[in-house]
Backbone as CSV, one residue per row, in Angstrom:
resi,resn,N_x,N_y,N_z,CA_x,CA_y,CA_z,C_x,C_y,C_z
1,UNK,67.086,107.578,141.744,68.888,107.922,142.121,68.952,107.869,143.733
2,UNK,70.216,107.114,144.138,70.783,107.805,145.005,71.564,109.094,145.137
3,UNK,71.279,109.967,145.271,71.771,111.160,144.542,73.309,111.860,146.333
4,UNK,73.034,111.246,146.729,74.141,111.091,147.301,75.414,110.767,146.941
5,UNK,75.359,109.606,146.139,76.054,108.821,145.457,77.253,109.698,144.459
6,UNK,76.474,110.746,144.327,77.612,111.472,143.513,77.796,113.061,144.799
7,UNK,79.499,113.232,144.613,80.432,113.323,146.305,80.238,114.947,146.275
8,UNK,80.113,115.920,147.064,80.525,117.116,146.281,82.169,117.638,146.112
9,UNK,82.589,116.482,146.196,84.952,116.738,146.700,85.199,117.601,147.974
10,UNK,84.664,117.373,148.730,84.523,117.970,150.145,84.077,117.241,151.167
11,UNK,85.323,115.506,151.255,84.590,115.350,152.363,83.539,115.702,153.750
12,UNK,84.497,116.708,154.633,82.977,117.209,155.888,81.695,117.273,154.868
13,UNK,82.035,117.693,153.951,80.558,118.296,153.163,79.356,116.620,153.097
14,UNK,80.127,116.165,152.306,80.003,114.928,151.927,79.304,114.241,153.498
15,UNK,80.324,114.174,154.450,79.187,113.141,155.757,78.491,114.039,156.275
16,UNK,78.525,115.417,156.409,77.483,116.201,157.054,75.772,115.771,156.428
17,UNK,76.464,116.062,154.904,75.642,115.875,154.423,74.574,114.263,154.545
18,UNK,75.768,113.374,154.842,74.775,111.780,155.624,74.222,111.621,155.931
19,UNK,75.185,112.370,157.106,74.422,113.139,158.322,72.919,113.790,158.151
20,UNK,72.775,114.746,157.017,71.583,115.069,156.679,70.151,113.811,156.637
21,UNK,71.447,113.202,156.048,70.177,111.859,155.603,69.436,110.808,156.017
22,UNK,70.676,110.795,157.454,70.107,110.230,158.424,68.549,110.929,158.873
23,UNK,69.291,111.813,159.085,68.179,112.877,160.289,66.472,112.595,159.395
24,UNK,66.739,113.306,157.778,65.846,112.849,157.946,64.816,111.417,157.249
25,UNK,66.124,110.486,157.131,65.105,109.093,157.372,64.271,108.770,158.408
26,UNK,65.093,109.319,159.323,64.826,109.276,160.770,63.240,109.576,161.546
27,UNK,63.226,111.084,160.542,61.697,111.553,160.776,61.890,113.117,160.697
28,UNK,63.259,113.241,161.095,63.662,114.765,161.496,63.756,115.973,160.668
29,UNK,62.733,115.605,159.762,62.517,116.753,158.831,63.799,118.620,159.355
30,UNK,62.613,118.533,159.736,63.213,119.942,160.155,64.881,120.118,160.795
31,UNK,65.710,119.474,160.666,66.651,119.276,161.389,67.763,119.130,159.884
32,UNK,67.063,117.927,159.503,68.035,117.556,158.116,68.024,118.931,156.707
33,UNK,66.515,119.631,157.164,66.895,120.809,156.018,67.267,121.320,156.028
34,UNK,67.859,122.252,157.868,68.412,122.944,158.496,70.074,122.052,158.098
35,UNK,70.993,121.417,158.377,71.853,120.483,157.936,71.827,120.728,157.240
36,UNK,71.546,120.506,156.045,71.692,120.164,154.056,71.624,121.830,154.056
37,UNK,71.063,122.497,154.301,71.023,123.691,154.319,73.003,124.732,154.979
38,UNK,73.525,124.236,155.763,74.394,124.609,155.916,75.694,124.323,155.302
39,UNK,75.397,122.982,154.640,76.122,121.737,153.988,76.926,122.571,152.994
40,UNK,75.739,123.620,152.287,75.539,123.859,150.667,76.343,125.159,150.674
41,UNK,76.129,126.293,152.428,76.772,127.055,152.349,78.632,126.558,152.068
42,UNK,78.827,125.542,152.329,80.659,125.211,152.714,80.780,124.888,150.679
43,UNK,79.687,123.725,150.283,79.679,123.634,148.705,78.472,124.070,147.817
44,UNK,78.852,125.329,147.560,77.258,126.388,147.149,77.623,126.101,145.836
45,UNK,78.380,124.867,144.895,78.268,124.421,143.376,77.866,123.158,144.020
46,UNK,77.614,122.599,144.561,77.024,120.790,144.653,75.151,121.109,143.733
47,UNK,75.396,120.781,142.424,74.283,120.793,142.380,73.161,118.920,142.661
48,UNK,73.645,118.082,142.949,73.109,117.104,143.790,73.175,117.441,145.143
49,UNK,73.578,117.875,145.735,73.244,118.902,146.627,71.895,119.881,147.190
50,UNK,71.579,119.951,146.249,70.604,121.280,145.908,69.392,120.401,145.731
51,UNK,69.348,119.452,144.708,68.463,118.515,144.662,68.156,118.042,145.127
52,UNK,68.988,117.696,146.575,68.539,117.110,147.731,68.210,117.941,149.184
53,UNK,68.888,118.659,148.684,67.528,119.571,149.294,66.272,119.532,149.821
54,UNK,65.967,120.314,147.687,64.260,120.777,147.442,63.651,119.234,148.039
55,UNK,64.626,117.985,147.615,63.296,116.868,148.346,62.824,116.490,149.756
56,UNK,63.643,117.138,150.652,63.788,117.764,152.052,62.911,118.658,152.075
57,UNK,62.812,119.465,151.736,62.372,120.839,151.673,61.011,120.775,151.135
58,UNK,60.523,120.202,150.014,59.291,119.395,149.958,58.736,118.305,150.683
59,UNK,59.538,117.614,151.407,58.814,116.223,152.654,58.272,117.149,153.439
60,UNK,59.049,118.860,153.641,59.139,119.363,155.452,57.589,120.284,155.153
61,UNK,57.122,120.078,153.676,55.774,120.801,153.243,57.041,122.462,153.119
62,UNK,57.513,123.246,152.675,58.324,123.731,152.254,58.350,124.471,150.888
63,UNK,57.385,124.614,149.783,57.555,124.259,148.335,58.137,125.197,147.938
64,UNK,58.316,126.385,148.283,59.141,127.665,148.202,60.725,127.328,148.525
65,UNK,60.715,126.930,149.411,62.383,126.721,149.310,62.771,125.328,148.666
66,UNK,62.142,124.054,148.163,62.034,123.178,147.059,61.967,124.159,146.313
67,UNK,61.791,125.070,145.737,61.341,125.003,144.348,63.024,126.191,143.886
68,UNK,63.539,126.954,144.763,64.130,127.774,145.196,65.535,126.762,145.084
69,UNK,65.196,125.388,145.678,66.684,124.422,145.571,66.595,124.262,144.127
70,UNK,65.459,123.916,143.813,65.403,122.264,142.779,66.052,123.179,141.139
71,UNK,66.253,125.010,141.109,66.258,125.818,140.783,67.663,126.771,140.491
72,UNK,68.319,126.409,141.845,69.478,126.366,141.930,70.083,125.030,141.230
73,UNK,69.965,123.770,141.348,70.359,122.651,140.925,70.530,122.989,139.396
74,UNK,69.241,122.792,139.204,69.495,123.222,137.530,69.990,123.834,136.570
75,UNK,70.440,125.238,137.742,71.331,126.473,137.030,73.171,125.679,136.948
76,UNK,72.801,124.885,138.343,74.564,124.293,138.129,74.434,123.308,137.614
77,UNK,74.059,122.731,136.590,73.372,121.398,135.491,72.864,121.187,134.840
78,UNK,73.246,122.294,134.210,71.976,122.545,132.800,71.155,121.108,132.053
79,UNK,71.973,120.306,131.954,71.907,119.385,131.459,70.711,118.645,132.596
80,UNK,71.001,117.946,133.638,69.455,118.267,134.699,70.226,116.380,134.491
81,UNK,70.814,116.039,135.285,71.190,114.600,135.587,69.866,114.391,136.383
82,UNK,69.858,115.660,137.089,68.642,115.043,138.737,67.226,115.181,138.261
83,UNK,66.964,115.682,137.398,65.309,116.029,136.509,65.353,116.765,138.108
84,UNK,65.827,117.916,138.219,64.972,118.690,138.901,63.956,119.801,138.140
85,UNK,64.222,119.615,136.360,63.545,120.260,135.678,62.161,119.610,135.145
86,UNK,61.962,118.701,135.374,60.470,117.741,136.015,60.183,117.880,137.940
87,UNK,61.112,118.155,138.078,60.369,118.630,140.035,59.632,119.687,139.576
88,UNK,60.243,120.556,139.547,59.938,121.636,139.497,58.377,121.794,138.264
89,UNK,58.211,121.033,136.996,57.061,121.123,136.939,56.223,120.387,137.518
90,UNK,56.435,119.269,138.369,55.428,119.267,139.449,55.155,119.997,140.453
91,UNK,55.878,121.005,140.619,55.786,121.722,141.705,54.464,123.424,141.095
92,UNK,54.958,123.341,139.623,54.049,124.253,139.316,54.861,125.961,138.759
93,UNK,56.381,124.896,138.599,57.182,126.592,138.773,57.855,126.384,137.889
94,UNK,57.301,125.371,136.242,57.440,125.798,134.936,56.089,124.934,133.998
95,UNK,57.226,125.832,132.214,56.224,125.440,132.164,56.254,123.592,131.433
96,UNK,55.076,123.335,130.439,55.134,121.492,130.893,56.415,121.355,130.347
97,UNK,57.364,119.789,130.754,58.203,119.492,129.156,57.317,118.108,129.278
98,UNK,57.649,118.500,127.918,57.159,116.887,127.097,58.093,116.001,126.937
99,UNK,59.331,115.883,126.959,60.578,114.783,126.563,61.871,115.758,128.055
100,UNK,61.990,114.813,128.994,63.079,115.360,129.999,64.203,115.190,129.548
101,UNK,65.232,115.197,129.577,66.853,115.698,128.789,67.196,114.302,129.351
102,UNK,68.204,113.933,128.072,68.689,113.029,128.356,70.078,111.873,128.658
103,UNK,70.517,113.233,129.718,70.832,113.001,130.874,70.833,112.575,131.831
104,UNK,69.367,112.582,132.298,69.114,112.494,133.412,68.360,111.464,132.708
105,UNK,67.802,110.518,131.990,66.936,109.085,132.042,68.427,108.354,131.954
106,UNK,69.791,108.841,131.618,71.276,107.942,131.717,71.379,107.529,133.187
107,UNK,71.691,109.079,133.163,71.778,108.329,134.963,70.937,107.936,135.782
108,UNK,69.561,108.250,136.310,68.577,107.423,136.166,69.269,106.003,136.253
109,UNK,69.538,105.293,135.170,69.622,103.820,134.918,71.105,103.439,135.045
110,UNK,72.273,104.262,135.157,72.726,104.096,135.519,73.268,103.561,136.872
111,UNK,72.503,104.692,137.556,72.897,104.294,139.020,72.038,102.796,139.635
112,UNK,70.684,103.074,138.238,69.771,101.904,139.059,70.484,100.692,138.327
113,UNK,71.019,100.437,137.060,71.192,98.933,136.733,71.610,97.534,137.714
114,UNK,72.215,97.929,139.561,73.100,96.691,139.533,71.717,96.360,140.722
115,UNK,70.675,96.515,140.609,69.547,96.254,141.139,68.416,96.329,140.863
116,UNK,68.263,96.156,139.349,67.646,96.552,138.184,65.920,95.872,138.650
117,UNK,67.146,94.110,137.919,65.925,93.648,137.938,65.446,92.602,139.657
118,UNK,66.050,92.868,140.808,65.384,92.539,141.837,64.704,93.481,142.234
119,UNK,64.829,95.078,141.917,63.748,95.705,142.806,62.406,95.615,141.550
120,UNK,62.728,95.124,140.568,61.615,95.785,139.317,60.969,94.030,139.691
121,UNK,61.482,92.676,139.762,60.754,91.453,139.241,60.534,91.106,140.676
122,UNK,61.290,91.765,142.067,60.698,90.473,143.299,60.720,92.043,144.266
123,UNK,60.595,92.962,144.141,59.885,93.397,145.244,57.887,95.067,144.263
124,UNK,59.004,95.696,142.985,57.799,96.520,142.443,56.372,94.928,141.624
125,UNK,56.830,93.668,141.675,56.067,92.522,140.730,55.610,93.100,140.026
126,UNK,56.821,93.096,139.178,56.855,93.812,137.522,56.532,92.457,136.518
127,UNK,55.543,93.288,135.639,54.899,92.108,134.465,55.374,92.368,133.480
128,UNK,55.296,93.273,132.913,55.188,93.837,131.339,56.147,93.339,130.814
129,UNK,57.020,92.245,130.183,57.361,91.316,129.582,56.656,90.084,129.255
130,UNK,56.066,89.630,130.423,55.968,89.063,130.837,54.154,89.139,129.380
131,UNK,53.775,90.600,130.071,52.437,90.079,129.415,52.057,90.818,128.169
132,UNK,53.674,91.511,127.486,53.745,91.772,126.426,53.873,90.023,125.362
133,UNK,54.976,89.574,125.488,54.829,88.026,124.982,52.934,87.269,124.512
134,UNK,52.733,87.769,126.076,51.320,86.891,126.147,49.905,88.046,124.377
135,UNK,50.555,89.087,125.551,49.279,89.723,123.906,49.563,89.067,122.279
136,UNK,51.200,89.326,122.152,51.958,89.023,121.273,51.548,87.828,120.880
137,UNK,51.132,86.283,121.679,51.131,85.466,121.168,49.355,85.148,121.190
138,UNK,48.717,86.216,121.943,46.864,86.272,121.387,46.477,86.859,120.013
139,UNK,47.838,87.439,119.552,47.308,88.285,118.464,48.295,87.239,117.119
140,UNK,48.000,86.004,117.708,48.853,85.098,116.372,50.345,84.780,116.399
141,UNK,51.130,85.602,116.789,52.847,86.278,116.649,53.306,85.116,117.122
142,UNK,54.491,84.432,116.669,54.693,83.721,118.458,56.953,83.083,117.956
143,UNK,56.820,83.512,116.575,58.232,83.576,115.963,58.472,84.535,115.046
144,UNK,59.229,85.515,115.165,60.672,86.810,114.462,61.633,86.413,114.482
145,UNK,61.872,86.908,112.761,63.506,86.918,112.365,64.116,88.107,112.419
146,UNK,63.282,89.315,113.316,64.414,90.546,113.208,63.423,90.750,113.970
147,UNK,63.884,90.958,115.958,63.666,91.828,116.670,64.643,93.226,117.232
148,UNK,64.092,94.312,117.125,64.684,95.088,118.011,64.050,95.930,119.036
149,UNK,64.714,95.473,119.946,64.682,95.892,121.232,64.656,97.543,122.492
150,UNK,63.864,98.759,121.583,63.731,99.976,122.556,64.186,100.239,123.817
151,UNK,65.502,100.503,123.842,65.598,100.575,125.279,65.042,99.311,126.297
152,UNK,66.611,98.515,126.123,65.984,96.561,126.370,66.652,96.641,127.661
153,UNK,66.890,98.176,128.274,67.453,97.604,130.016,68.391,96.494,129.733
154,UNK,68.486,95.914,131.213,69.277,94.521,131.222,68.193,93.491,130.729
155,UNK,67.540,93.553,129.831,67.226,92.153,128.634,66.142,91.507,129.608
156,UNK,65.590,92.171,130.014,64.341,91.394,130.842,63.087,91.012,129.296
157,UNK,63.548,92.070,128.510,62.459,91.371,127.501,62.909,90.631,126.493
158,UNK,64.422,91.122,126.238,64.922,90.401,125.447,65.388,88.638,125.936
159,UNK,65.280,88.505,127.412,65.283,86.665,128.049,64.280,86.267,127.413
160,UNK,62.670,86.804,127.326,60.877,86.119,127.512,61.635,86.229,125.457
161,UNK,62.081,86.641,125.171,61.997,86.503,122.867,63.093,85.779,122.229
162,UNK,63.935,85.650,123.140,65.601,84.785,122.822,64.849,83.475,122.285
163,UNK,63.991,82.528,122.594,64.018,81.026,121.729,62.873,81.487,120.904
164,UNK,62.385,82.532,120.764,60.899,82.812,119.311,61.645,83.353,118.557
165,UNK,63.175,83.950,118.968,63.576,85.353,117.588,64.944,84.756,117.091
166,UNK,65.024,85.059,115.725,66.205,84.815,115.215,67.297,85.742,115.558
167,UNK,67.023,86.538,115.447,68.265,87.633,115.369,67.172,88.770,116.446
168,UNK,67.970,89.033,118.624,67.742,90.450,118.746,68.877,91.304,119.006
169,UNK,68.441,92.708,118.501,68.886,93.628,118.643,68.368,94.713,120.176
170,UNK,69.385,95.116,120.701,68.594,95.576,121.667,69.660,97.866,121.795
171,UNK,69.172,97.738,121.991,69.373,99.896,122.358,69.010,100.202,124.089
172,UNK,69.762,100.795,124.522,69.738,100.821,125.889,70.019,102.877,125.507
173,UNK,69.727,103.535,126.868,70.931,104.282,126.788,71.670,104.337,127.837
174,UNK,71.445,103.761,128.812,72.178,103.225,129.506,73.521,102.391,129.622
175,UNK,74.259,103.262,129.567,76.157,102.051,129.702,76.033,101.182,130.121
176,UNK,75.698,101.470,131.943,75.266,100.374,133.090,74.606,98.619,132.719
177,UNK,73.077,99.326,132.191,72.408,99.396,131.975,73.055,97.499,130.882
178,UNK,73.190,98.090,129.524,73.710,97.611,128.584,75.020,96.631,129.078
179,UNK,75.356,97.001,129.950,76.302,96.538,130.293,75.881,95.124,131.412
180,UNK,75.072,95.143,131.997,74.018,94.004,132.385,73.775,93.234,131.556
181,UNK,72.600,93.774,130.267,72.214,92.541,129.078,73.502,92.198,128.692
182,UNK,73.966,92.700,128.304,75.223,91.892,127.877,76.147,90.493,128.435
183,UNK,76.106,90.852,130.001,76.308,89.279,130.606,75.666,88.384,130.276
184,UNK,74.092,89.094,130.028,72.900,88.297,130.382,73.155,87.112,128.977
185,UNK,73.908,87.833,127.755,74.215,86.897,126.525,73.039,86.716,125.797
186,UNK,71.507,87.116,125.742,70.545,87.023,125.112,70.323,87.882,123.933
187,UNK,71.948,88.806,123.071,70.809,90.041,122.334,72.064,89.399,121.486
188,UNK,71.390,89.074,119.680,73.140,89.122,119.100,74.251,90.605,118.897
189,UNK,73.159,91.930,119.345,74.004,93.049,119.219,73.794,93.996,119.995
190,UNK,73.922,94.315,120.627,73.521,95.771,121.783,74.739,97.137,121.121
191,UNK,73.110,97.886,121.661,74.392,99.675,121.086,73.872,100.447,121.815
192,UNK,74.541,101.690,122.549,74.390,102.746,122.862,73.234,103.469,122.130
193,UNK,71.302,104.065,122.528,71.361,104.862,121.772,70.216,105.992,122.391
194,UNK,70.651,107.182,121.900,69.037,107.921,122.720,67.644,107.674,121.965
195,UNK,66.702,107.335,122.537,65.228,108.037,121.790,64.961,108.363,120.972
196,UNK,65.929,109.961,122.311,65.096,111.038,121.653,66.335,111.366,120.242
197,UNK,66.702,110.673,119.931,67.734,111.372,118.410,68.091,110.205,117.944
198,UNK,67.290,109.277,118.276,67.465,107.838,117.665,67.477,107.886,115.831
199,UNK,68.307,106.917,115.008,68.304,106.985,113.734,68.594,105.844,113.708
200,UNK,67.169,105.097,113.218,67.436,103.485,112.934,68.527,102.935,111.852
201,UNK,68.908,104.014,110.779,69.186,103.763,109.514,70.058,102.397,108.774
202,UNK,68.695,102.628,108.449,68.223,100.901,107.133,67.929,100.100,108.650
203,UNK,67.655,100.036,109.881,66.540,98.848,110.266,65.795,98.379,109.716
204,UNK,65.456,97.097,109.892,64.392,95.709,109.631,63.983,95.281,109.991
205,UNK,63.119,95.092,111.198,62.852,94.505,111.316,61.342,94.037,111.822
206,UNK,60.377,92.700,112.331,59.445,91.836,112.311,58.341,92.388,112.922
207,UNK,59.112,92.704,114.471,58.440,92.896,115.771,59.750,94.483,116.371
208,UNK,58.939,94.898,117.007,59.879,96.228,117.912,58.727,95.864,118.556
209,UNK,59.769,95.811,119.947,59.255,96.104,121.355,59.644,97.690,122.560
210,UNK,59.225,97.874,123.063,59.433,98.253,123.897,58.425,98.476,125.508
211,UNK,59.439,98.097,126.351,58.226,97.250,127.155,58.980,98.556,128.115
212,UNK,58.122,99.437,129.051,58.163,100.575,129.908,59.840,101.539,129.344
213,UNK,59.548,101.605,128.877,60.347,102.538,128.134,59.461,103.654,127.737
214,UNK,58.338,103.968,127.052,58.265,105.311,126.999,57.708,106.377,127.813
215,UNK,57.677,105.511,129.716,57.785,106.293,130.816,58.334,106.696,130.948
216,UNK,58.942,107.167,130.595,60.371,108.575,130.508,60.869,108.986,129.448
217,UNK,59.844,108.722,128.119,60.820,109.552,126.629,59.014,110.612,126.728
218,UNK,58.268,110.747,127.827,57.121,111.147,127.090,56.379,111.355,125.885
219,UNK,56.800,112.747,125.334,55.788,113.032,124.148,56.268,111.115,122.885
220,UNK,55.609,111.193,122.018,56.067,109.889,121.423,55.742,109.654,119.595
221,UNK,55.120,111.266,119.312,55.668,111.066,118.425,56.846,111.100,116.968
222,UNK,57.634,111.495,117.508,59.178,110.899,116.643,59.487,109.297,117.397
223,UNK,59.255,109.115,117.816,60.285,107.449,118.138,58.563,106.548,117.312
224,UNK,57.524,107.352,117.485,56.434,105.864,116.426,56.966,106.235,115.257
225,UNK,57.080,107.332,114.534,57.640,107.432,113.287,58.990,106.630,113.161
226,UNK,59.471,107.009,114.034,60.892,105.366,113.500,60.826,104.650,114.054
227,UNK,59.275,103.878,114.738,59.335,102.799,115.110,58.550,101.964,113.756
228,UNK,57.955,103.348,112.712,57.295,102.716,111.426,58.417,102.559,110.379
229,UNK,59.368,103.401,110.219,60.703,103.096,109.373,61.141,101.734,109.932
230,UNK,61.511,101.404,110.775,62.161,100.264,111.299,61.389,98.863,110.942
231,UNK,59.854,98.893,110.761,59.035,97.550,110.716,58.747,97.907,108.993
232,UNK,58.989,96.266,109.202,58.519,96.238,107.525,56.690,96.007,107.329
233,UNK,55.998,96.616,106.119,55.394,95.837,105.867,54.038,95.428,106.491
234,UNK,53.551,94.902,107.605,53.166,93.769,108.433,54.259,93.533,109.359
235,UNK,54.467,94.360,109.387,55.232,93.691,110.848,54.694,94.581,112.273
236,UNK,55.343,93.960,113.635,54.636,94.241,114.812,55.004,95.274,115.584
237,UNK,54.440,95.710,116.158,55.136,96.689,117.908,54.355,96.709,119.128
238,UNK,55.239,96.290,119.620,54.279,95.779,120.977,55.198,96.476,122.202
239,UNK,53.632,97.249,122.719,54.704,97.988,123.715,53.987,98.811,124.932
240,UNK,54.251,99.305,126.485,53.553,99.623,127.574,53.144,100.745,127.502
241,UNK,53.064,101.022,128.553,52.903,102.497,129.202,52.383,102.520,130.663
242,UNK,52.165,104.200,130.560,50.938,104.378,131.707,50.019,104.626,131.692
243,UNK,48.345,104.290,132.083,47.424,104.311,131.263,47.135,106.099,132.446
244,UNK,46.605,107.065,132.136,46.179,107.687,132.747,44.376,108.228,131.874
245,UNK,43.505,108.510,132.726,42.455,109.121,132.105,41.848,110.818,131.698
246,UNK,41.480,110.756,131.070,41.504,112.559,131.086,41.568,112.843,129.203
247,UNK,42.182,114.508,129.036,41.958,114.712,127.471,43.149,115.186,127.530
248,UNK,44.382,114.918,128.402,45.614,115.528,128.337,46.423,114.159,127.160
249,UNK,47.086,114.727,126.052,47.807,113.352,125.797,48.145,112.698,126.945
250,UNK,49.190,113.262,127.294,50.236,112.772,129.226,50.047,113.380,129.891
251,UNK,50.613,113.174,130.928,50.424,113.318,132.589,52.083,113.499,132.971
252,UNK,52.533,114.116,133.233,53.736,114.083,134.747,53.272,113.324,135.970
253,UNK,53.538,112.018,136.668,52.994,112.328,137.770,54.327,112.033,138.368
254,UNK,53.934,111.970,139.732,55.194,112.111,140.936,56.510,111.855,141.038
255,UNK,55.948,110.053,140.017,56.787,109.524,140.459,58.524,110.212,139.054
256,UNK,57.806,110.849,138.148,59.061,111.618,137.135,58.573,110.643,135.614
257,UNK,57.440,110.398,136.018,57.051,108.796,134.987,55.838,109.706,134.186
258,UNK,55.756,109.196,132.721,54.763,110.190,132.079,53.471,108.650,132.798
259,UNK,51.838,109.068,131.611,50.705,108.560,131.956,50.442,108.772,130.378
260,UNK,50.088,108.006,130.070,49.103,108.516,128.310,47.981,108.055,128.554
261,UNK,47.437,108.978,127.182,46.753,108.041,127.349,45.859,108.014,125.798
262,UNK,44.931,106.685,126.127,44.205,105.705,124.999,43.697,106.597,123.503
263,UNK,43.378,107.947,123.486,42.862,108.122,122.487,44.484,109.273,121.912
264,UNK,45.319,109.450,123.110,46.710,110.213,122.234,47.561,108.472,121.318
265,UNK,47.620,107.251,122.362,48.269,106.533,120.966,47.519,105.640,119.974
266,UNK,46.264,106.296,120.385,45.123,105.647,119.010,45.958,106.532,118.019
267,UNK,45.873,107.698,117.897,45.751,108.627,117.317,47.158,108.814,116.527
268,UNK,48.299,108.585,117.752,49.761,108.037,116.738,49.747,106.972,115.947
269,UNK,49.344,106.063,116.188,49.273,104.293,116.212,49.048,105.053,114.151
270,UNK,47.834,105.287,114.646,46.727,105.788,112.871,47.966,106.583,112.452
271,UNK,48.782,107.750,112.806,49.380,108.556,111.902,50.508,108.133,111.208
272,UNK,50.636,106.779,111.781,52.260,106.260,111.697,52.287,105.363,110.900
273,UNK,51.024,104.747,110.574,50.642,104.233,109.866,50.436,102.484,110.899
274,UNK,50.261,102.535,111.447,49.807,101.545,112.374,48.573,101.131,112.716
275,UNK,47.483,99.875,112.159,46.618,99.128,113.057,46.928,98.865,113.855
276,UNK,45.587,98.916,115.455,45.644,98.271,116.507,44.625,97.097,116.824
277,UNK,45.719,96.475,116.989,45.167,94.797,117.403,45.161,94.347,118.734
278,UNK,45.806,95.232,119.404,45.251,95.069,120.830,45.479,96.194,121.773
279,UNK,44.659,96.556,122.499,44.712,97.280,123.661,44.421,96.898,125.065
280,UNK,45.531,96.564,125.713,44.372,96.316,127.071,45.130,96.627,128.488
281,UNK,44.424,96.993,129.272,44.682,97.458,130.894,45.421,96.735,131.403
282,UNK,46.369,96.765,132.334,46.631,96.011,133.069,47.255,96.097,134.093
283,UNK,47.583,95.879,135.256,48.809,95.955,136.442,49.941,95.861,136.296
284,UNK,50.732,96.879,136.303,52.145,96.444,135.133,52.908,96.445,136.722
285,UNK,52.548,97.156,137.445,53.728,97.085,138.920,53.190,97.432,140.197
286,UNK,53.822,97.627,141.044,53.140,98.474,142.333,54.205,99.740,142.337
287,UNK,53.787,100.452,142.898,55.211,101.244,143.094,54.484,101.991,144.655
288,UNK,54.919,101.832,145.647,54.830,102.254,146.951,54.224,101.460,147.743
289,UNK,53.579,100.114,146.798,52.111,99.226,147.374,51.543,99.455,146.602
290,UNK,51.061,100.347,146.087,49.961,100.734,144.537,50.327,100.284,143.696
291,UNK,48.734,99.324,142.689,48.960,99.154,142.055,48.941,100.602,140.804
292,UNK,49.952,100.294,139.986,50.201,100.936,138.342,49.672,100.457,137.320
293,UNK,48.723,100.939,136.986,48.018,100.809,135.695,48.658,101.196,134.606
294,UNK,48.581,99.857,133.411,49.122,100.529,132.705,48.083,99.900,131.722
295,UNK,49.136,100.092,130.444,48.157,99.907,128.575,49.378,99.064,128.248
296,UNK,48.506,97.570,127.782,50.601,96.756,126.665,49.401,96.716,125.836
297,UNK,50.152,96.898,124.162,49.242,97.225,123.418,50.048,97.257,122.162
298,UNK,49.096,96.030,121.351,49.467,95.530,119.868,49.524,96.071,118.838
299,UNK,50.254,96.920,117.722,49.900,97.703,117.031,50.668,96.946,115.437
300,UNK,49.908,96.672,114.036,50.390,96.110,113.245,50.736,96.976,111.916
301,UNK,52.079,97.002,111.215,52.114,98.153,110.483,51.937,97.695,109.341
302,UNK,51.142,98.655,107.972,50.641,98.183,106.672,49.217,97.159,107.063
303,UNK,49.713,96.192,105.262,48.471,94.847,105.449,49.378,94.189,106.003
304,UNK,48.335,93.434,106.460,48.104,91.892,106.935,48.501,90.795,106.426
305,UNK,49.313,91.252,104.669,49.153,89.834,104.547,51.126,90.139,103.342
306,UNK,51.460,91.444,104.068,53.409,91.123,104.051,53.685,89.853,104.274
307,UNK,55.382,90.238,104.043,55.660,89.136,103.984,55.973,88.610,105.524
308,UNK,56.606,87.548,105.086,56.518,86.270,106.655,57.900,87.114,107.332
309,UNK,58.152,86.462,108.120,59.475,86.263,109.171,60.468,86.126,108.108
310,UNK,59.896,84.601,107.337,61.693,83.693,107.490,61.468,85.018,106.201
311,UNK,60.409,85.565,105.150,61.140,86.685,103.627,62.019,88.094,104.221
312,UNK,61.483,88.463,106.427,62.033,89.561,106.335,62.867,88.901,106.379
313,UNK,63.640,88.114,107.157,65.203,87.258,107.519,65.912,87.464,107.120
314,UNK,65.516,86.719,105.449,66.026,86.100,103.909,66.204,88.035,103.108
315,UNK,65.613,88.974,103.688,65.585,90.105,102.813,67.353,91.146,103.622
316,UNK,67.746,90.617,104.753,68.567,90.994,105.363,69.567,90.370,105.039
317,UNK,71.002,91.445,105.799,72.825,90.413,105.647,72.739,90.217,107.132
318,UNK,72.011,89.645,108.184,72.358,89.190,109.517,72.448,90.332,110.442
319,UNK,72.125,91.463,109.809,72.637,92.788,110.859,72.117,93.169,110.838
320,UNK,70.370,93.647,110.059,69.465,93.975,110.282,69.292,94.671,109.382
321,UNK,70.163,95.234,108.345,70.493,96.669,107.917,69.328,95.667,105.736
322,UNK,68.923,96.014,105.230,68.370,95.808,104.471,69.360,95.172,102.895
323,UNK,69.037,93.668,102.442,70.510,93.802,101.642,70.335,94.569,100.348
324,UNK,71.472,94.995,99.794,71.420,95.495,98.386,70.548,94.910,97.557
325,UNK,69.858,95.826,96.754,69.360,94.967,95.521,70.328,94.417,94.744
């Protein structure tokens, strides 16, 4: 997120903050942090400025000062649009946060929407939609009556499923992302939804996908249960996560993305009524030049001899809601 896009409301302060950013980028971290602290004397109520000061102090090795700055940012912005609570957890100054506040995720992707596709595909070698489609094909699944794309973003997953799906329903927390998805015209319906509170309200699908969504959600118990309610018996659930080894169900990484363990996913899927068809390790993107290992998972709900895709679609009224008996 480009924090300086959040103006302090004071033109002089904004200009000085921009100059502090230039000093920081040039490598003069001591001068940058000093100037940014002076800026905040002028505008002490500027949450984005406090968050940025914390980042500068962290880079300069001043962790106590960074923690103080992030604490002030969180006090000023309790909705935590900048993710200060996650930085405090990573610094060991807060209890573990299993799920970030929704305002942070929405603000992050609203800021990122315009350059999302170019940055992911061209710069980060993003491969998740392709890998999910390949995994579905390997499981023998190539045509769908009704697809629900959780956290659809700009529609990279929807583009790859359009020719094989009769109806695609996309939802995302970010209004900016949804505007980009709407422009591609690959979805039959789009809606703004927070997956932390998402109520499927009768949605019925033979495929639910979530491409690089759970990285920003953390704890997955609720969304797996919600997905089980959406999936018809025999329906598929395909998703990606970043992978970590170790006993913890998940870990928060310095990127402020969550990585999940294979055991955690396997246990949750079983408890939610899914059978794993495939769980494969892949490099899913690059981060600062380094490969990021993830998991591509395809699971099936209930019996394998359940209704076909055509039967699923026939049982709905074309909006994803079950037709009345």
